[in-house]
N, C-alpha and C positions, 0 to 999 in steps of 0.2 A: 575238692566240692567236686559231686556226685548230679549226674544228671540223666536223664535218659529223653528218648525220642519219643513224644506225648501221639497216643493211641487213637486212630480215627474218628475210636466211637463217643469220647471224651475229655475235654481241656483239664489241661495240667494243675495241681494245686498244690502250693509248696508248702508245706510244711514241714515240723524237724521231726528228727529221726536219725540213728546212725552219727557217720561224722561230716556231713553234711545239707546239705539242701537239698533233696529229694522231691521228683516230681511224681505224686500220688493221682489217682485217676477215680474219681466220683462218679458214680454212673445213676444217672435221672432219670431213668428210662421208663423205673416204676413209674415214678412220680408224674411222668409225661402220660401213662399209661392211663392212670386211675382220671387222671381232668381231660384226656380227649375221648373220655366214654363219657363223659358225662356227669364221671363221680365227683361228690361236693364235699369229700372228706379230704380236705386239705393237705396232702403229703402224708394221705395215709398208710403208703407202702415205699415211704423215702427212709434213707438212712434214718436210723432214732437221736441223731444227735442233728438233724438238720430242716428246719421249716421251709418249704416248698410252696411257690403257686404259680399258675400258668400266667404269663407275659408273652401278647404274639406269639402265641404256638410254642412257645418255651417253658421249659423247668427252670425258675428264675428261685437260687437261694439267699432269701432275705437276712436271717436271724442265724446266728452263731452260738453257740455256749460261752461260758464262762473260759472252762478250759482251751478252747479255741483262740481266746484272747490272749493265753501266756502262750501257746504256740507262735501264735501272730509275731507274738513281741522279739520269741525267739529265729524265728525267719527275718525280721528287722535286722536283727543284732548281728546276724552270720551276713545281711549281705552287707550292713554301714559300715562294721569294725575291717573287713579285707578293702573298702573304697576309702577308709580313710586312711591306711597302712598306704594306698598307692597314692595321694594325698600327700601325703608326708614325705614320701619318698621324693614327688615332685618338685614338693617344698624346697625342700634338703638343697637339692640342684638348681635353683633358684638362688638361694643363699651362698652356695658354693660360686656362683657365678661372681656375686658382687665379692665376696673377698679373693677371690684374686682379680678382680678391676681396684679392688681399693689395697692390694700389695703393689698396681704398677704405679699408682699417685692418684690423688685429685683433679686431674682434668681428666683420665681416663675413665674413672668412681663417675663425674658427671655427666662426663658423653654418656657411659653404658646405660645409668640409669634414663638419662634423656631421651634416650634412643629405645629402652624398655616402654617409657611410660608412652611413647609416642605409637610403638607398635601393639600394647594393650588397648592403645583407644580406637584405634584403626587396623587394626586386623583379630587381635588375639581373642578381644570381645565377642566380635563381628562374628567368626566364626564358631566360637565356642555357643554365643547365643542361636545361629541357628543351626548348627547342629541339635538342639535339644527338640528342635520342631518335628522329630522323626521318634521321640521318647513312648510320647503316647500310640505312635502307629507301632510300632515296633511292640512294646511290651503287652497293648491290647491282640496282634496279630498273633504274638506269644499263647498267651491266654486261652484265643480264640481257636488256638493248634493247625493256625494257616502258616507253615513254616516257609510257603512259595511266598506270599505277603511279606513275609520278615525279609527274604534276601532279597524281593524286590527293591524293597524301603530302604536296603542299605545301599544297593547301589544305587537309586536314583539322587539321595542324600550324597555320596561321594560325587557323582555328576554335578549336581548342583553348588554343592562347595567348590566344586574346580572353578565353574563358572562364576561365582563370585569374588573368588579368591583372583582372577586377573585385573580388576580397576583398584583393589587393595595393594598389588604389586606395582600397579602405577604411581598410588598413592605411596608409597613407600618409595619409590626410586625418585621424587621428587620431595622429602620431606626437608632436605634443605633451604631450597626455597621459599617454602612453608614456614619455615622457622627462622629464615633470615626476615621475611616480612611480615616476623611476629615479634620480630626485633630480639633475637635471641642473639648471645653473645658467636663472633664469629669461629674462632678455632673449636669451642665445645662442638655447636654445630657442624662442622668440617667431619671432624672425627665421631658425632654422633650418626652421620649421613654412611660413614665406611662401614661402622660395626653393624648396623641396619642391612649393608649390602649382604654381607657374610650370615646374615639374618633370614633372607628373601627364601633360601627354602623351606622356613616353617610353614609358611604358607602352603605347599605343596603338601608336607607333610601330616600338620594339622587336618589339612582336607578328608585325609583318610583315617589319621586318629582318633579323631573327634567323632565320626559316624562308626569304626568297630568299637572305640568304648560304649555308646551307647547300646550298640546291638547286641555284644555279649553282657552287659548289664542288665536289661529286658529278660533276658533269659536264668538270669540269677546264677551266671558268670563270673567270678572275679578274680579267679587264682592266676589267668592268664594277663591281666590286668599287672598284678602285684608282681609278679614274675618280672612283665616289658618292661616297671617301672624300676625293679631294684636292678634289671641288667644296665638301662639308662642312666641312672645316677654314676653306676658303677664305671661305664665307657668314659664319663663326661669327667671327672678325678684326673683319668689317667689320660682323655685326651688333652687335658690341660695343663697337665704334667708338662706332654710332651710339646702341646704348639706353644706357651707360654714361659712355662719353665725350662725349657731347651732349647726352640727353636727362638724363642724374642718374639713371636707376632702380637703382644701386648694384646690390646684391648680387641682387635681381628680375630686374635686366637680363640678367645674368648667368646665371641659369639658363634665365630666358626665350630667349638665343641660341642655349643651347647647343639645346635643344628645336624651335626652328625651324631649326636647321641638321642634325637629325634626318631633319628633312621633306623635306630639300631630299636626302641623303643616300635617303631611301625614295623618293625622283622618279624620281634619277637611276636605281636600279635597277628601278620600274615599269615606267620607259622604255623602257630594252633589252629587258628581256621581255613586254613589250605587244609590241614589233616585229617580235620575231625568233623569239620562243617555240612551237613545236610542240605541245610536250607538252601544256600549260597548254589551250591551245584543244582539243585531241582532251581533253584530263578536263573543259571547261569546260561550266558548265551547274551552278547551285544544284539538287545532290537529291539522292536518302536515300545513295546512295554519300557522298558529305560528311560526312555523320554517323556512316557506317560505320567498322571497322577504326580506331576510338578506342581499344580495348581494347588491340592489337597495337601501337598507339601510344605510350597511356599504361605498357606493361609496359618498351617500352625508355624513355622520358621520366625515369620516377621516377629509376631506380638512374643514370641520366647528371644529374638535374640533384641529387641527394645526394650525390653523387661532385664534381661543381662548388661546391657550395656547399662540403661540411665540409674543402675547402683554403679558397676565401677569406675562411669564418670564422674561421678559422687566426690570418691575422694581426689581426685584429679585435680575438681574444681577444688576444693578445700587448700589442695598445696597450695594453686591462686592464690587463693582470698590468705591464707599466712603469710605470701609477702609483701600484703597491704598493712598488714599489723606493723607497732609501733617496735616491735622487736623481730625482726620478719627471719633471722639466720637463725636463733634457736628456738621458733618458731618453727621454721620449716622442718630444721632437722626433729625438734621431737614429734611432729607432725609421721615424719619418718619412721622413727618407731613405732609408734603407737599402731600406725597402717600394718607394718609387720610382725605385731600383733595380733593385734585381726585379722591379719590371713592367717596365721597360725588357729587363731580361735574358730576360724569358720569351716574349718576343716571337719569337725565333726557335726555340724549342725545339718551342713551343706551333703555331707555323706548322708545322714539318716534319709534330707529330702532325695537326695538321689534312690537309695533305698523305697522308700513308702512310694515313690512315682513309680519303681518298678512293679509293686504288690499291688496297687490301686488299680495300673493298667492293667496288671495279668488278669485280676480278680474280674474287674467290668470286661475284660475280654471273655472273660470265659461265663460272665452273666451269672455273675454271683455278688450284687450288690451289699449282702451281709458282712459278705469278708473284707470287700475294700473300705463298706464306712467303719469296720471294725481294724482296719489298717492305720486308716486315718487318726482313729481316736489314739490308739498305740503312739502313735507317732510322735503328735501334737501332746500327750505327755512325758513324753522321753524327752522332748525339745525343752518342753517346761523345767525339767529337773537340770538340762546340760545348763540352761538357760542361769540356773540359779550358782550351778560351781562355776561358770565364769566370772560371776558376779560377785565372790565370795572371790575369787583367787584375784581376782583384777584389785579390791579393798584391799585384800590382805598386802600383795606384792606391790603396793601404789609406789615403796621409799626403796625398795629393792633390786624392782623389774629393771629402771633403767639405767643401773649399773652395768650391767647385762652388755651395755652398747655403749656408752658413754660416762667420762670423769665430767666433763661439763658441766658448772655449776645452773648455773641458768637454762638449761636442757633438763637437765635432773629434775630441778623448780615444774619445770612447766607438764612435764611427764608426770610426776606425781601429781599434783594438783588436778589433772584431765583422768587420769588413769579409773577412780571413784565412779566417774560420769561414763567412761567405754564399758566399765563393766552391765552398769545399768543398759546401756547400749544394748549389748549382750540379753540381757532379760529380753527385750524383745525383739531382737534378732536371729536368734535360735528358734523360736514360732513362727515368725514369719517366714524363713527358709522352709523350714518343713510344710510351714501349708501354702508357698509355692510348690512343691513340689507335689502334692496333694494336688492341686489345679492340675498342674502340667502331666500326671499322670489320666488324668481323665479330662486331657483334650480342650482346656481352657487357659490357654496360656495370655490369651488377649484379656482376661478378666487380672491375672496378673503384674502384664503391661500398666496397665490401669490404676493399678495402685500402687505399682514403682511411682508412674506421674506424679500422679495427686501427691504420694506422702512425703518423695524425696526432695520436690520440686516445689510443688504451690504450699506445703506446710514448711519441711526441714528447712531448706536453704534462706526465705524469706525469716525466721527465728535465726536461724548462724548470721544469718547481714544484720540485723536487727541487733541483735545480743551482744557481737563483738562489736561492731563500730560503732552504732547509733548509743548503746548503754553504755559502751567500753568494758566489759566484761574481758574482751582482746579474745586470745586464746580457747580456756574454756567455754567461752559464749560459740564457736562453732563446734563444738563436740556435743554443748546443750540443743544446737540445733538440728544432729545429728540424733541424739535421744527422742526429740518433737517427732521425726520421722520417722525412727523406729519402733515408736509407741504406734502412733498411727496407721505403718502399715502392720503393723502385729494384729492390731483389733479388725484393720477390715479384712486380713487374710483368714482371721480366726472364724470372722459370721460369713468370710464365703463359704468354706469349710463345713461350720454347724449350720448353714444352711441349704447343703445341699439335697437336692431330690436323688438320694440314688441308683431308683430301680429306672428315674428319668436319663441318671449318664451311663446306665448299664443300654439301655434300648440304644443312645449316641454310640456306643459303641460297636454294638451290633451292625449299626448302619456305617459307620467310619469302615471298621473288617469287610463289609459286606464282598467288594468287589474287591478278589484275588488280582486277577491279572493286567485287568483293565486300566485302573489309575483313575475314572473318572465317575462322577458318582449323580446320580439324577436329581432331579430336583427338588423327589417328595425326600429324600434321605438329607439333602441341604437343610430343607423346612421342618426335619425331625428335629435334627443337629442343634438348628437356631432357638426353635421352642424348647428345647431341652436346657437352654441354657441356665 
């Protein structure tokens, strides 16, 4: 991965070339000079492949050539592929934890699964969602060639997440009381509480890991993330072998190994940025600036968090509904198999979504709405292809896939019946995930949150309940409810992307990144942003 430091005279453009993602610089000064002197021949002295005009005193790139579209596709691939590899490595770490828990016995597996589910709902999803609030700030600051704002955003986000982790830790410390109140089994709950206590350091490490991942990704830097994930997985295996296999610490040992591997992940990332990062050094120094701009950050972080949590929590609700079906045990087990499957498939559209969020943010920050539009279109087409592949895979493997997890006839029957519906869900999930990335890169997370709320809980949930219980469709009915939610969500997301006024979004990006050091925005900036939505 090759990167350079942006020159002050022009913002960076990510293009293909060489062995990695290179940042080259397109000077629009000639175009600006023509228009600045009253010239009406738009783009008369621009680069021959660029079409520009003046907007608010700036030269703005409106359209790109067909060759630029192919280069955009290559740039997205170079971003998304390492992100997907990183996600697969982290996914394997979770699977390894489940394998070690399963080797300890049913009680340990049940307690660990319960603790992880509670941690997902009340901790991991919250921190992950909140960290995405810095996504448009960082990517647009990088595109606008404002390294100081880039560094300040990271410092502010880390402090913001650390403050948010304090009430979450109090919730984790009282998990057993909450689960006892909800009527959970006492033996499982007691062990789950112990597991969660050993996972408590995760709230600290993820408060740094998530912002660092966004910070690096917004600059097109992905190699350190993959290296860190690989090191964490190797350490995780070794730690489990020692703590569980040799010292016999049981479920608590699995939790401790996972927490320790997160410190390894964090250490590798910190080692990278401390050696090479000039933006962080430029913004270093605990000052009032670190505490400023939290309102702006919170306005982006809150809807991002809501959007992530609404989708994460849906699957937890699905498990609860499975427990109310006529055959609850095989239904819950089959739901677990299918959720692992969807989590694996989700790695690919989510990686493309992160990639397009970075590209859209970079180009809007650089005042190039044409290239931002091209990135969005290329990503949506790629997502549609992913959806077709996922659907074909699910339909073709419907009878063989379940055998990788179990030999139980009832579980295999339910899994085979639901897999074609799961494939159809992915046909909608892939475009909607990428569409969400486009909205995130253009600093419109509230739009995505509204879509997720309406699609999953006002459409999908009623359909799932009615089909599963009222019409007696059962287990497959729950997945048909998810299908209804995904179709609705994909349609609304694609409409939001297709109807985007990219020139207006470029103006919003300039307003968002206009204040480098203070963190506050004037009334005029906020008004311009609201008007461009």
